[in-house]
PQR file of N, CA, C, O and H, with PARSE charges and radii, in Angstrom:
ATOM      1  N   UNK A   1     -66.365 -40.828 -22.131 -0.4000 1.5000
ATOM      2  CA  UNK A   1     -67.126 -41.184 -20.950 -0.0000 2.0000
ATOM      3  C   UNK A   1     -68.062 -40.022 -20.595  0.5500 1.7000
ATOM      4  O   UNK A   1     -67.679 -38.856 -20.694 -0.5500 1.4000
ATOM      5  N   UNK A   2     -69.243 -40.338 -20.198 -0.4000 1.5000
ATOM      6  CA  UNK A   2     -70.254 -39.351 -19.847 -0.0000 2.0000
ATOM      7  C   UNK A   2     -69.923 -38.675 -18.519  0.5500 1.7000
ATOM      8  O   UNK A   2     -69.222 -39.244 -17.682 -0.5500 1.4000
ATOM      9  H   UNK A   2     -69.555 -41.284 -20.118  0.4000 1.0000
ATOM     10  N   UNK A   3     -70.434 -37.453 -18.333 -0.4000 1.5000
ATOM     11  CA  UNK A   3     -70.204 -36.724 -17.087 -0.0000 2.0000
ATOM     12  C   UNK A   3     -70.916 -37.393 -15.915  0.5500 1.7000
ATOM     13  O   UNK A   3     -70.560 -37.153 -14.761 -0.5500 1.4000
ATOM     14  H   UNK A   3     -71.004 -36.991 -19.013  0.4000 1.0000
ATOM     15  N   UNK A   4     -71.912 -38.223 -16.192 -0.4000 1.5000
ATOM     16  CA  UNK A   4     -72.615 -38.897 -15.107 -0.0000 2.0000
ATOM     17  C   UNK A   4     -71.789 -40.027 -14.500  0.5500 1.7000
ATOM     18  O   UNK A   4     -71.994 -40.397 -13.344 -0.5500 1.4000
ATOM     19  H   UNK A   4     -72.201 -38.418 -17.129  0.4000 1.0000
ATOM     20  N   UNK A   5     -70.864 -40.570 -15.272 -0.4000 1.5000
ATOM     21  CA  UNK A   5     -70.089 -41.699 -14.795 -0.0000 2.0000
ATOM     22  C   UNK A   5     -68.674 -41.316 -14.374  0.5500 1.7000
ATOM     23  O   UNK A   5     -67.954 -42.138 -13.807 -0.5500 1.4000
ATOM     24  H   UNK A   5     -70.698 -40.270 -16.211  0.4000 1.0000
ATOM     25  N   UNK A   6     -68.275 -40.094 -14.642 -0.4000 1.5000
ATOM     26  CA  UNK A   6     -66.958 -39.622 -14.271 -0.0000 2.0000
ATOM     27  C   UNK A   6     -67.137 -38.517 -13.238  0.5500 1.7000
ATOM     28  O   UNK A   6     -67.692 -37.465 -13.553 -0.5500 1.4000
ATOM     29  H   UNK A   6     -68.860 -39.427 -15.102  0.4000 1.0000
ATOM     30  N   UNK A   7     -66.679 -38.738 -12.012 -0.4000 1.5000
ATOM     31  CA  UNK A   7     -66.928 -37.792 -10.925 -0.0000 2.0000
ATOM     32  C   UNK A   7     -66.271 -36.450 -11.199  0.5500 1.7000
ATOM     33  O   UNK A   7     -66.852 -35.411 -10.886 -0.5500 1.4000
ATOM     34  H   UNK A   7     -66.228 -39.593 -11.756  0.4000 1.0000
ATOM     35  N   UNK A   8     -65.090 -36.446 -11.767 -0.4000 1.5000
ATOM     36  CA  UNK A   8     -64.386 -35.195 -12.058 -0.0000 2.0000
ATOM     37  C   UNK A   8     -65.192 -34.345 -13.042  0.5500 1.7000
ATOM     38  O   UNK A   8     -65.324 -33.137 -12.851 -0.5500 1.4000
ATOM     39  H   UNK A   8     -64.618 -37.290 -12.021  0.4000 1.0000
ATOM     40  N   UNK A   9     -65.720 -34.955 -14.071 -0.4000 1.5000
ATOM     41  CA  UNK A   9     -66.536 -34.232 -15.047 -0.0000 2.0000
ATOM     42  C   UNK A   9     -67.851 -33.767 -14.438  0.5500 1.7000
ATOM     43  O   UNK A   9     -68.309 -32.659 -14.717 -0.5500 1.4000
ATOM     44  H   UNK A   9     -65.613 -35.937 -14.227  0.4000 1.0000
ATOM     45  N   UNK A  10     -68.454 -34.602 -13.616 -0.4000 1.5000
ATOM     46  CA  UNK A  10     -69.700 -34.228 -12.947 -0.0000 2.0000
ATOM     47  C   UNK A  10     -69.488 -33.021 -12.039  0.5500 1.7000
ATOM     48  O   UNK A  10     -70.306 -32.100 -12.028 -0.5500 1.4000
ATOM     49  H   UNK A  10     -68.082 -35.502 -13.390  0.4000 1.0000
ATOM     50  N   UNK A  11     -68.405 -33.021 -11.287 -0.4000 1.5000
ATOM     51  CA  UNK A  11     -68.105 -31.899 -10.404 -0.0000 2.0000
ATOM     52  C   UNK A  11     -67.846 -30.628 -11.202  0.5500 1.7000
ATOM     53  O   UNK A  11     -68.231 -29.541 -10.774 -0.5500 1.4000
ATOM     54  H   UNK A  11     -67.740 -33.769 -11.297  0.4000 1.0000
ATOM     55  N   UNK A  12     -67.207 -30.750 -12.341 -0.4000 1.5000
ATOM     56  CA  UNK A  12     -66.975 -29.595 -13.209 -0.0000 2.0000
ATOM     57  C   UNK A  12     -68.294 -29.020 -13.713  0.5500 1.7000
ATOM     58  O   UNK A  12     -68.479 -27.803 -13.715 -0.5500 1.4000
ATOM     59  H   UNK A  12     -66.894 -31.634 -12.689  0.4000 1.0000
ATOM     60  N   UNK A  13     -69.198 -29.875 -14.132 -0.4000 1.5000
ATOM     61  CA  UNK A  13     -70.502 -29.417 -14.620 -0.0000 2.0000
ATOM     62  C   UNK A  13     -71.286 -28.735 -13.503  0.5500 1.7000
ATOM     63  O   UNK A  13     -71.906 -27.698 -13.738 -0.5500 1.4000
ATOM     64  H   UNK A  13     -69.048 -30.863 -14.129  0.4000 1.0000
ATOM     65  N   UNK A  14     -71.273 -29.288 -12.309 -0.4000 1.5000
ATOM     66  CA  UNK A  14     -71.993 -28.692 -11.183 -0.0000 2.0000
ATOM     67  C   UNK A  14     -71.430 -27.317 -10.849  0.5500 1.7000
ATOM     68  O   UNK A  14     -72.192 -26.374 -10.641 -0.5500 1.4000
ATOM     69  H   UNK A  14     -70.769 -30.131 -12.118  0.4000 1.0000
ATOM     70  N   UNK A  15     -70.107 -27.190 -10.793 -0.4000 1.5000
ATOM     71  CA  UNK A  15     -69.500 -25.892 -10.497 -0.0000 2.0000
ATOM     72  C   UNK A  15     -69.807 -24.866 -11.588  0.5500 1.7000
ATOM     73  O   UNK A  15     -70.062 -23.700 -11.286 -0.5500 1.4000
ATOM     74  H   UNK A  15     -69.487 -27.957 -10.961  0.4000 1.0000
ATOM     75  N   UNK A  16     -69.783 -25.288 -12.841 -0.4000 1.5000
ATOM     76  CA  UNK A  16     -70.094 -24.361 -13.926 -0.0000 2.0000
ATOM     77  C   UNK A  16     -71.559 -23.923 -13.897  0.5500 1.7000
ATOM     78  O   UNK A  16     -71.862 -22.769 -14.200 -0.5500 1.4000
ATOM     79  H   UNK A  16     -69.575 -26.235 -13.086  0.4000 1.0000
ATOM     80  N   UNK A  17     -72.461 -24.820 -13.538 -0.4000 1.5000
ATOM     81  CA  UNK A  17     -73.887 -24.449 -13.421 -0.0000 2.0000
ATOM     82  C   UNK A  17     -74.075 -23.444 -12.301  0.5500 1.7000
ATOM     83  O   UNK A  17     -74.806 -22.467 -12.463 -0.5500 1.4000
ATOM     84  H   UNK A  17     -72.215 -25.758 -13.292  0.4000 1.0000
ATOM     85  N   UNK A  18     -73.430 -23.670 -11.170 -0.4000 1.5000
ATOM     86  CA  UNK A  18     -73.550 -22.747 -10.037 -0.0000 2.0000
ATOM     87  C   UNK A  18     -73.006 -21.373 -10.407  0.5500 1.7000
ATOM     88  O   UNK A  18     -73.653 -20.359 -10.143 -0.5500 1.4000
ATOM     89  H   UNK A  18     -72.836 -24.464 -11.039  0.4000 1.0000
ATOM     90  N   UNK A  19     -71.830 -21.332 -11.012 -0.4000 1.5000
ATOM     91  CA  UNK A  19     -71.228 -20.043 -11.383 -0.0000 2.0000
ATOM     92  C   UNK A  19     -72.045 -19.330 -12.450  0.5500 1.7000
ATOM     93  O   UNK A  19     -72.220 -18.113 -12.382 -0.5500 1.4000
ATOM     94  H   UNK A  19     -71.305 -22.156 -11.226  0.4000 1.0000
ATOM     95  N   UNK A  20     -72.542 -20.061 -13.426 -0.4000 1.5000
ATOM     96  CA  UNK A  20     -73.333 -19.456 -14.490 -0.0000 2.0000
ATOM     97  C   UNK A  20     -74.654 -18.905 -13.960  0.5500 1.7000
ATOM     98  O   UNK A  20     -75.062 -17.804 -14.329 -0.5500 1.4000
ATOM     99  H   UNK A  20     -72.399 -21.050 -13.482  0.4000 1.0000
ATOM    100  N   UNK A  21     -75.317 -19.664 -13.103 -0.4000 1.5000
ATOM    101  CA  UNK A  21     -76.591 -19.197 -12.541 -0.0000 2.0000
ATOM    102  C   UNK A  21     -76.395 -17.967 -11.662  0.5500 1.7000
ATOM    103  O   UNK A  21     -77.233 -17.065 -11.671 -0.5500 1.4000
ATOM    104  H   UNK A  21     -74.985 -20.558 -12.804  0.4000 1.0000
ATOM    105  N   UNK A  22     -75.311 -17.916 -10.908 -0.4000 1.5000
ATOM    106  CA  UNK A  22     -75.028 -16.738 -10.087 -0.0000 2.0000
ATOM    107  C   UNK A  22     -74.786 -15.514 -10.955  0.5500 1.7000
ATOM    108  O   UNK A  22     -75.262 -14.421 -10.647 -0.5500 1.4000
ATOM    109  H   UNK A  22     -74.630 -18.648 -10.901  0.4000 1.0000
ATOM    110  N   UNK A  23     -74.046 -15.701 -12.040 -0.4000 1.5000
ATOM    111  CA  UNK A  23     -73.774 -14.582 -12.949 -0.0000 2.0000
ATOM    112  C   UNK A  23     -75.057 -14.096 -13.615  0.5500 1.7000
ATOM    113  O   UNK A  23     -75.295 -12.891 -13.707 -0.5500 1.4000
ATOM    114  H   UNK A  23     -73.660 -16.589 -12.290  0.4000 1.0000
ATOM    115  N   UNK A  24     -75.884 -15.031 -14.080 -0.4000 1.5000
ATOM    116  CA  UNK A  24     -77.135 -14.642 -14.742 -0.0000 2.0000
ATOM    117  C   UNK A  24     -78.061 -13.921 -13.766  0.5500 1.7000
ATOM    118  O   UNK A  24     -78.727 -12.956 -14.138 -0.5500 1.4000
ATOM    119  H   UNK A  24     -75.691 -16.009 -14.006  0.4000 1.0000
ATOM    120  N   UNK A  25     -78.104 -14.390 -12.516 -0.4000 1.5000
ATOM    121  CA  UNK A  25     -78.973 -13.737 -11.535 -0.0000 2.0000
ATOM    122  C   UNK A  25     -78.492 -12.321 -11.227  0.5500 1.7000
ATOM    123  O   UNK A  25     -79.304 -11.433 -10.967 -0.5500 1.4000
ATOM    124  H   UNK A  25     -77.563 -15.175 -12.214  0.4000 1.0000
ATOM    125  N   UNK A  26     -77.185 -12.106 -11.254 -0.4000 1.5000
ATOM    126  CA  UNK A  26     -76.674 -10.754 -11.006 -0.0000 2.0000
ATOM    127  C   UNK A  26     -76.953  -9.825 -12.191  0.5500 1.7000
ATOM    128  O   UNK A  26     -77.254  -8.648 -11.992 -0.5500 1.4000
ATOM    129  H   UNK A  26     -76.525 -12.827 -11.465  0.4000 1.0000
ATOM    130  N   UNK A  27     -76.855 -10.338 -13.418 -0.4000 1.5000
ATOM    131  CA  UNK A  27     -77.041  -9.509 -14.598 -0.0000 2.0000
ATOM    132  C   UNK A  27     -78.511  -9.323 -14.967  0.5500 1.7000
ATOM    133  O   UNK A  27     -78.931  -8.222 -15.321 -0.5500 1.4000
ATOM    134  H   UNK A  27     -76.610 -11.294 -13.580  0.4000 1.0000
ATOM    135  N   UNK A  28     -79.285 -10.394 -14.885 -0.4000 1.5000
ATOM    136  CA  UNK A  28     -80.696 -10.386 -15.270 -0.0000 2.0000
ATOM    137  C   UNK A  28     -81.528 -11.049 -14.172  0.5500 1.7000
ATOM    138  O   UNK A  28     -81.895 -12.215 -14.314 -0.5500 1.4000
ATOM    139  H   UNK A  28     -78.943 -11.289 -14.598  0.4000 1.0000
ATOM    140  N   UNK A  29     -81.835 -10.346 -13.089 -0.4000 1.5000
ATOM    141  CA  UNK A  29     -82.527 -10.984 -11.961 -0.0000 2.0000
ATOM    142  C   UNK A  29     -83.939 -11.460 -12.269  0.5500 1.7000
ATOM    143  O   UNK A  29     -84.438 -12.353 -11.586 -0.5500 1.4000
ATOM    144  H   UNK A  29     -81.537  -9.398 -12.973  0.4000 1.0000
ATOM    145  N   UNK A  30     -84.599 -10.894 -13.273 -0.4000 1.5000
ATOM    146  CA  UNK A  30     -85.973 -11.297 -13.573 -0.0000 2.0000
ATOM    147  C   UNK A  30     -86.045 -12.714 -14.138  0.5500 1.7000
ATOM    148  O   UNK A  30     -87.083 -13.368 -14.033 -0.5500 1.4000
ATOM    149  H   UNK A  30     -84.194 -10.168 -13.828  0.4000 1.0000
ATOM    150  N   UNK A  31     -84.960 -13.193 -14.730 -0.4000 1.5000
ATOM    151  CA  UNK A  31     -84.972 -14.530 -15.328 -0.0000 2.0000
ATOM    152  C   UNK A  31     -85.085 -15.611 -14.253  0.5500 1.7000
ATOM    153  O   UNK A  31     -85.767 -16.616 -14.454 -0.5500 1.4000
ATOM    154  H   UNK A  31     -84.117 -12.662 -14.815  0.4000 1.0000
ATOM    155  N   UNK A  32     -84.427 -15.410 -13.123 -0.4000 1.5000
ATOM    156  CA  UNK A  32     -84.399 -16.442 -12.078 -0.0000 2.0000
ATOM    157  C   UNK A  32     -85.205 -16.043 -10.844  0.5500 1.7000
ATOM    158  O   UNK A  32     -84.790 -16.313  -9.717 -0.5500 1.4000
ATOM    159  H   UNK A  32     -83.873 -14.594 -12.960  0.4000 1.0000
ATOM    160  N   UNK A  33     -86.334 -15.413 -11.049 -0.4000 1.5000
ATOM    161  CA  UNK A  33     -87.141 -15.041  -9.884 -0.0000 2.0000
ATOM    162  C   UNK A  33     -88.130 -16.127  -9.474  0.5500 1.7000
ATOM    163  O   UNK A  33     -88.674 -16.070  -8.371 -0.5500 1.4000
ATOM    164  H   UNK A  33     -86.671 -15.194 -11.964  0.4000 1.0000
ATOM    165  N   UNK A  34     -88.378 -17.114 -10.333 -0.4000 1.5000
ATOM    166  CA  UNK A  34     -89.305 -18.200  -9.998 -0.0000 2.0000
ATOM    167  C   UNK A  34     -88.586 -19.246  -9.165  0.5500 1.7000
ATOM    168  O   UNK A  34     -87.508 -19.714  -9.532 -0.5500 1.4000
ATOM    169  H   UNK A  34     -87.937 -17.161 -11.229  0.4000 1.0000
ATOM    170  N   UNK A  35     -89.189 -19.610  -8.042 -0.4000 1.5000
ATOM    171  CA  UNK A  35     -88.560 -20.554  -7.124 -0.0000 2.0000
ATOM    172  C   UNK A  35     -89.088 -21.969  -7.265  0.5500 1.7000
ATOM    173  O   UNK A  35     -88.642 -22.868  -6.551 -0.5500 1.4000
ATOM    174  H   UNK A  35     -90.065 -19.230  -7.743  0.4000 1.0000
ATOM    175  N   UNK A  36     -90.011 -22.180  -8.155 -0.4000 1.5000
ATOM    176  CA  UNK A  36     -90.581 -23.515  -8.330 -0.0000 2.0000
ATOM    177  C   UNK A  36     -90.424 -23.946  -9.778  0.5500 1.7000
ATOM    178  O   UNK A  36     -90.142 -23.135 -10.659 -0.5500 1.4000
ATOM    179  H   UNK A  36     -90.373 -21.451  -8.735  0.4000 1.0000
ATOM    180  N   UNK A  37     -90.609 -25.225 -10.003 -0.4000 1.5000
ATOM    181  CA  UNK A  37     -90.539 -25.756 -11.353 -0.0000 2.0000
ATOM    182  C   UNK A  37     -89.115 -25.933 -11.839  0.5500 1.7000
ATOM    183  O   UNK A  37     -88.179 -26.059 -11.050 -0.5500 1.4000
ATOM    184  H   UNK A  37     -90.838 -25.885  -9.287  0.4000 1.0000
ATOM    185  N   UNK A  38     -88.974 -25.939 -13.146 -0.4000 1.5000
ATOM    186  CA  UNK A  38     -87.672 -26.174 -13.755 -0.0000 2.0000
ATOM    187  C   UNK A  38     -86.696 -25.044 -13.463  0.5500 1.7000
ATOM    188  O   UNK A  38     -85.515 -25.285 -13.214 -0.5500 1.4000
ATOM    189  H   UNK A  38     -89.735 -25.837 -13.787  0.4000 1.0000
ATOM    190  N   UNK A  39     -87.191 -23.806 -13.495 -0.4000 1.5000
ATOM    191  CA  UNK A  39     -86.311 -22.671 -13.201 -0.0000 2.0000
ATOM    192  C   UNK A  39     -85.952 -22.591 -11.730  0.5500 1.7000
ATOM    193  O   UNK A  39     -84.996 -21.906 -11.367 -0.5500 1.4000
ATOM    194  H   UNK A  39     -88.151 -23.609 -13.698  0.4000 1.0000
ATOM    195  N   UNK A  40     -86.694 -23.273 -10.880 -0.4000 1.5000
ATOM    196  CA  UNK A  40     -86.376 -23.309  -9.456 -0.0000 2.0000
ATOM    197  C   UNK A  40     -85.045 -23.974  -9.179  0.5500 1.7000
ATOM    198  O   UNK A  40     -84.350 -23.601  -8.234 -0.5500 1.4000
ATOM    199  H   UNK A  40     -87.470 -23.829 -11.175  0.4000 1.0000
ATOM    200  N   UNK A  41     -84.679 -24.961  -9.996 -0.4000 1.5000
ATOM    201  CA  UNK A  41     -83.370 -25.609  -9.855 -0.0000 2.0000
ATOM    202  C   UNK A  41     -82.248 -24.597 -10.082  0.5500 1.7000
ATOM    203  O   UNK A  41     -81.259 -24.579  -9.349 -0.5500 1.4000
ATOM    204  H   UNK A  41     -85.245 -25.264 -10.764  0.4000 1.0000
ATOM    205  N   UNK A  42     -82.411 -23.757 -11.101 -0.4000 1.5000
ATOM    206  CA  UNK A  42     -81.394 -22.755 -11.395 -0.0000 2.0000
ATOM    207  C   UNK A  42     -81.387 -21.639 -10.353  0.5500 1.7000
ATOM    208  O   UNK A  42     -80.335 -21.073 -10.056 -0.5500 1.4000
ATOM    209  H   UNK A  42     -83.215 -23.771 -11.696  0.4000 1.0000
ATOM    210  N   UNK A  43     -82.561 -21.320  -9.795 -0.4000 1.5000
ATOM    211  CA  UNK A  43     -82.622 -20.335  -8.712 -0.0000 2.0000
ATOM    212  C   UNK A  43     -81.852 -20.836  -7.501  0.5500 1.7000
ATOM    213  O   UNK A  43     -81.130 -20.075  -6.857 -0.5500 1.4000
ATOM    214  H   UNK A  43     -83.416 -21.780 -10.036  0.4000 1.0000
ATOM    215  N   UNK A  44     -82.010 -22.134  -7.188 -0.4000 1.5000
ATOM    216  CA  UNK A  44     -81.291 -22.718  -6.060 -0.0000 2.0000
ATOM    217  C   UNK A  44     -79.793 -22.739  -6.308  0.5500 1.7000
ATOM    218  O   UNK A  44     -79.008 -22.503  -5.390 -0.5500 1.4000
ATOM    219  H   UNK A  44     -82.597 -22.752  -7.711  0.4000 1.0000
ATOM    220  N   UNK A  45     -79.391 -23.017  -7.535 -0.4000 1.5000
ATOM    221  CA  UNK A  45     -77.961 -22.995  -7.864 -0.0000 2.0000
ATOM    222  C   UNK A  45     -77.395 -21.581  -7.717  0.5500 1.7000
ATOM    223  O   UNK A  45     -76.261 -21.406  -7.272 -0.5500 1.4000
ATOM    224  H   UNK A  45     -80.029 -23.208  -8.281  0.4000 1.0000
ATOM    225  N   UNK A  46     -78.182 -20.584  -8.088 -0.4000 1.5000
ATOM    226  CA  UNK A  46     -77.734 -19.196  -7.930 -0.0000 2.0000
ATOM    227  C   UNK A  46     -77.616 -18.829  -6.455  0.5500 1.7000
ATOM    228  O   UNK A  46     -76.698 -18.106  -6.067 -0.5500 1.4000
ATOM    229  H   UNK A  46     -79.103 -20.726  -8.449  0.4000 1.0000
ATOM    230  N   UNK A  47     -78.534 -19.320  -5.637 -0.4000 1.5000
ATOM    231  CA  UNK A  47     -78.447 -19.053  -4.191 -0.0000 2.0000
ATOM    232  C   UNK A  47     -77.209 -19.700  -3.576  0.5500 1.7000
ATOM    233  O   UNK A  47     -76.554 -19.109  -2.716 -0.5500 1.4000
ATOM    234  H   UNK A  47     -79.280 -19.907  -5.952  0.4000 1.0000
ATOM    235  N   UNK A  48     -76.897 -20.897  -4.013 -0.4000 1.5000
ATOM    236  CA  UNK A  48     -75.678 -21.556  -3.528 -0.0000 2.0000
ATOM    237  C   UNK A  48     -74.465 -20.722  -3.915  0.5500 1.7000
ATOM    238  O   UNK A  48     -73.560 -20.529  -3.104 -0.5500 1.4000
ATOM    239  H   UNK A  48     -77.428 -21.377  -4.711  0.4000 1.0000
ATOM    240  N   UNK A  49     -74.440 -20.228  -5.147 -0.4000 1.5000
ATOM    241  CA  UNK A  49     -73.325 -19.402  -5.600 -0.0000 2.0000
ATOM    242  C   UNK A  49     -73.213 -18.093  -4.844  0.5500 1.7000
ATOM    243  O   UNK A  49     -72.108 -17.602  -4.615 -0.5500 1.4000
ATOM    244  H   UNK A  49     -75.175 -20.385  -5.807  0.4000 1.0000
ATOM    245  N   UNK A  50     -74.346 -17.519  -4.453 -0.4000 1.5000
ATOM    246  CA  UNK A  50     -74.322 -16.263  -3.703 -0.0000 2.0000
ATOM    247  C   UNK A  50     -73.867 -16.474  -2.270  0.5500 1.7000
ATOM    248  O   UNK A  50     -73.028 -15.726  -1.768 -0.5500 1.4000
ATOM    249  H   UNK A  50     -75.244 -17.917  -4.639  0.4000 1.0000
ATOM    250  N   UNK A  51     -74.399 -17.464  -1.623 -0.4000 1.5000
ATOM    251  CA  UNK A  51     -74.144 -17.652  -0.196 -0.0000 2.0000
ATOM    252  C   UNK A  51     -72.837 -18.369   0.109  0.5500 1.7000
ATOM    253  O   UNK A  51     -72.216 -18.118   1.141 -0.5500 1.4000
ATOM    254  H   UNK A  51     -75.080 -18.072  -2.030  0.4000 1.0000
ATOM    255  N   UNK A  52     -72.425 -19.246  -0.770 -0.4000 1.5000
ATOM    256  CA  UNK A  52     -71.195 -19.996  -0.554 -0.0000 2.0000
ATOM    257  C   UNK A  52     -70.116 -19.577  -1.548  0.5500 1.7000
ATOM    258  O   UNK A  52     -69.310 -20.405  -1.973 -0.5500 1.4000
ATOM    259  H   UNK A  52     -72.929 -19.450  -1.609  0.4000 1.0000
ATOM    260  N   UNK A  53     -70.094 -18.312  -1.916 -0.4000 1.5000
ATOM    261  CA  UNK A  53     -69.192 -17.875  -2.977 -0.0000 2.0000
ATOM    262  C   UNK A  53     -67.712 -18.114  -2.684  0.5500 1.7000
ATOM    263  O   UNK A  53     -66.988 -18.449  -3.621 -0.5500 1.4000
ATOM    264  H   UNK A  53     -70.748 -17.639  -1.571  0.4000 1.0000
ATOM    265  N   UNK A  54     -67.204 -17.967  -1.453 -0.4000 1.5000
ATOM    266  CA  UNK A  54     -65.788 -18.290  -1.244 -0.0000 2.0000
ATOM    267  C   UNK A  54     -65.493 -19.775  -1.480  0.5500 1.7000
ATOM    268  O   UNK A  54     -64.447 -20.121  -2.029 -0.5500 1.4000
ATOM    269  H   UNK A  54     -67.792 -17.695  -0.692  0.4000 1.0000
ATOM    270  N   UNK A  55     -66.399 -20.634  -1.073 -0.4000 1.5000
ATOM    271  CA  UNK A  55     -66.191 -22.068  -1.267 -0.0000 2.0000
ATOM    272  C   UNK A  55     -66.333 -22.458  -2.734  0.5500 1.7000
ATOM    273  O   UNK A  55     -65.595 -23.309  -3.231 -0.5500 1.4000
ATOM    274  H   UNK A  55     -67.249 -20.353  -0.627  0.4000 1.0000
ATOM    275  N   UNK A  56     -67.280 -21.836  -3.421 -0.4000 1.5000
ATOM    276  CA  UNK A  56     -67.449 -22.110  -4.850 -0.0000 2.0000
ATOM    277  C   UNK A  56     -66.230 -21.603  -5.617  0.5500 1.7000
ATOM    278  O   UNK A  56     -65.752 -22.272  -6.533 -0.5500 1.4000
ATOM    279  H   UNK A  56     -67.879 -21.145  -3.018  0.4000 1.0000
ATOM    280  N   UNK A  57     -65.726 -20.428  -5.248 -0.4000 1.5000
ATOM    281  CA  UNK A  57     -64.527 -19.900  -5.902 -0.0000 2.0000
ATOM    282  C   UNK A  57     -63.329 -20.812  -5.659  0.5500 1.7000
ATOM    283  O   UNK A  57     -62.544 -21.054  -6.575 -0.5500 1.4000
ATOM    284  H   UNK A  57     -66.114 -19.885  -4.504  0.4000 1.0000
ATOM    285  N   UNK A  58     -63.182 -21.312  -4.456 -0.4000 1.5000
ATOM    286  CA  UNK A  58     -62.095 -22.250  -4.168 -0.0000 2.0000
ATOM    287  C   UNK A  58     -62.264 -23.530  -4.979  0.5500 1.7000
ATOM    288  O   UNK A  58     -61.288 -24.076  -5.493 -0.5500 1.4000
ATOM    289  H   UNK A  58     -63.820 -21.116  -3.712  0.4000 1.0000
ATOM    290  N   UNK A  59     -63.489 -24.005  -5.093 -0.4000 1.5000
ATOM    291  CA  UNK A  59     -63.750 -25.205  -5.889 -0.0000 2.0000
ATOM    292  C   UNK A  59     -63.412 -24.999  -7.355  0.5500 1.7000
ATOM    293  O   UNK A  59     -62.837 -25.880  -7.994 -0.5500 1.4000
ATOM    294  H   UNK A  59     -64.282 -23.562  -4.675  0.4000 1.0000
ATOM    295  N   UNK A  60     -63.770 -23.830  -7.890 -0.4000 1.5000
ATOM    296  CA  UNK A  60     -63.432 -23.530  -9.293 -0.0000 2.0000
ATOM    297  C   UNK A  60     -61.925 -23.428  -9.478  0.5500 1.7000
ATOM    298  O   UNK A  60     -61.384 -23.911 -10.473 -0.5500 1.4000
ATOM    299  H   UNK A  60     -64.237 -23.114  -7.371  0.4000 1.0000
ATOM    300  N   UNK A  61     -61.249 -22.803  -8.523 -0.4000 1.5000
ATOM    301  CA  UNK A  61     -59.790 -22.694  -8.601 -0.0000 2.0000
ATOM    302  C   UNK A  61     -59.132 -24.068  -8.522  0.5500 1.7000
ATOM    303  O   UNK A  61     -58.224 -24.370  -9.295 -0.5500 1.4000
ATOM    304  H   UNK A  61     -61.689 -22.411  -7.715  0.4000 1.0000
ATOM    305  N   UNK A  62     -59.588 -24.893  -7.594 -0.4000 1.5000
ATOM    306  CA  UNK A  62     -59.024 -26.241  -7.453 -0.0000 2.0000
ATOM    307  C   UNK A  62     -59.310 -27.089  -8.696  0.5500 1.7000
ATOM    308  O   UNK A  62     -58.456 -27.865  -9.125 -0.5500 1.4000
ATOM    309  H   UNK A  62     -60.326 -24.647  -6.966  0.4000 1.0000
ATOM    310  N   UNK A  63     -60.496 -26.944  -9.269 -0.4000 1.5000
ATOM    311  CA  UNK A  63     -60.831 -27.701 -10.468 -0.0000 2.0000
ATOM    312  C   UNK A  63     -59.967 -27.245 -11.640  0.5500 1.7000
ATOM    313  O   UNK A  63     -59.488 -28.073 -12.415 -0.5500 1.4000
ATOM    314  H   UNK A  63     -61.190 -26.314  -8.921  0.4000 1.0000
ATOM    315  N   UNK A  64     -59.766 -25.949 -11.772 -0.4000 1.5000
ATOM    316  CA  UNK A  64     -58.912 -25.442 -12.836 -0.0000 2.0000
ATOM    317  C   UNK A  64     -57.471 -25.899 -12.681  0.5500 1.7000
ATOM    318  O   UNK A  64     -56.821 -26.279 -13.656 -0.5500 1.4000
ATOM    319  H   UNK A  64     -60.155 -25.277 -11.142  0.4000 1.0000
ATOM    320  N   UNK A  65     -56.978 -25.860 -11.448 -0.4000 1.5000
ATOM    321  CA  UNK A  65     -55.605 -26.316 -11.200 -0.0000 2.0000
ATOM    322  C   UNK A  65     -55.465 -27.800 -11.476  0.5500 1.7000
ATOM    323  O   UNK A  65     -54.451 -28.230 -12.027 -0.5500 1.4000
ATOM    324  H   UNK A  65     -57.505 -25.551 -10.657  0.4000 1.0000
ATOM    325  N   UNK A  66     -56.445 -28.580 -11.110 -0.4000 1.5000
ATOM    326  CA  UNK A  66     -56.349 -30.016 -11.355 -0.0000 2.0000
ATOM    327  C   UNK A  66     -56.408 -30.326 -12.857  0.5500 1.7000
ATOM    328  O   UNK A  66     -55.779 -31.276 -13.323 -0.5500 1.4000
ATOM    329  H   UNK A  66     -57.268 -28.230 -10.663  0.4000 1.0000
ATOM    330  N   UNK A  67     -57.170 -29.518 -13.611 -0.4000 1.5000
ATOM    331  CA  UNK A  67     -57.202 -29.727 -15.068 -0.0000 2.0000
ATOM    332  C   UNK A  67     -55.883 -29.349 -15.717  0.5500 1.7000
ATOM    333  O   UNK A  67     -55.428 -30.016 -16.645 -0.5500 1.4000
ATOM    334  H   UNK A  67     -57.681 -28.746 -13.232  0.4000 1.0000
ATOM    335  N   UNK A  68     -55.271 -28.284 -15.231 -0.4000 1.5000
ATOM    336  CA  UNK A  68     -53.986 -27.847 -15.798 -0.0000 2.0000
ATOM    337  C   UNK A  68     -52.906 -28.870 -15.504  0.5500 1.7000
ATOM    338  O   UNK A  68     -52.139 -29.239 -16.393 -0.5500 1.4000
ATOM    339  H   UNK A  68     -55.641 -27.741 -14.476  0.4000 1.0000
ATOM    340  N   UNK A  69     -52.840 -29.332 -14.261 -0.4000 1.5000
ATOM    341  CA  UNK A  69     -51.749 -30.215 -13.865 -0.0000 2.0000
ATOM    342  C   UNK A  69     -51.998 -31.669 -14.213  0.5500 1.7000
ATOM    343  O   UNK A  69     -51.072 -32.478 -14.154 -0.5500 1.4000
ATOM    344  H   UNK A  69     -53.463 -29.032 -13.539  0.4000 1.0000
ATOM    345  N   UNK A  70     -53.230 -32.027 -14.577 -0.4000 1.5000
ATOM    346  CA  UNK A  70     -53.488 -33.416 -14.953 -0.0000 2.0000
ATOM    347  C   UNK A  70     -53.063 -33.698 -16.394  0.5500 1.7000
ATOM    348  O   UNK A  70     -52.950 -34.856 -16.795 -0.5500 1.4000
ATOM    349  H   UNK A  70     -53.982 -31.370 -14.625  0.4000 1.0000
ATOM    350  N   UNK A  71     -52.829 -32.641 -17.170 -0.4000 1.5000
ATOM    351  CA  UNK A  71     -52.422 -32.840 -18.560 -0.0000 2.0000
ATOM    352  C   UNK A  71     -50.927 -33.105 -18.679  0.5500 1.7000
ATOM    353  O   UNK A  71     -50.479 -33.583 -19.721 -0.5500 1.4000
ATOM    354  H   UNK A  71     -52.921 -31.700 -16.845  0.4000 1.0000
ATOM    355  N   UNK A  72     -50.138 -32.810 -17.645 -0.4000 1.5000
ATOM    356  CA  UNK A  72     -48.688 -33.036 -17.724 -0.0000 2.0000
ATOM    357  C   UNK A  72     -48.317 -34.430 -17.393  0.5500 1.7000
ATOM    358  O   UNK A  72     -47.136 -34.777 -17.415 -0.5500 1.4000
ATOM    359  H   UNK A  72     -50.502 -32.422 -16.798  0.4000 1.0000
TER
END
């Protein structure tokens, strides 16, 4: 099943994009300095990761726990 039709997979992809963009912006800030166009989407994801980092971290933890416990 595609990630577009499965909410759990879609949420996992969104959280991974946010975390990855935040990490890339911290390591290589010049890559995500454009706020418009295609890279603007990734800049916005990095801003969400920076400003809402406790909530994003909780979401990643909850997603990881749900993946671990859903296999049993």
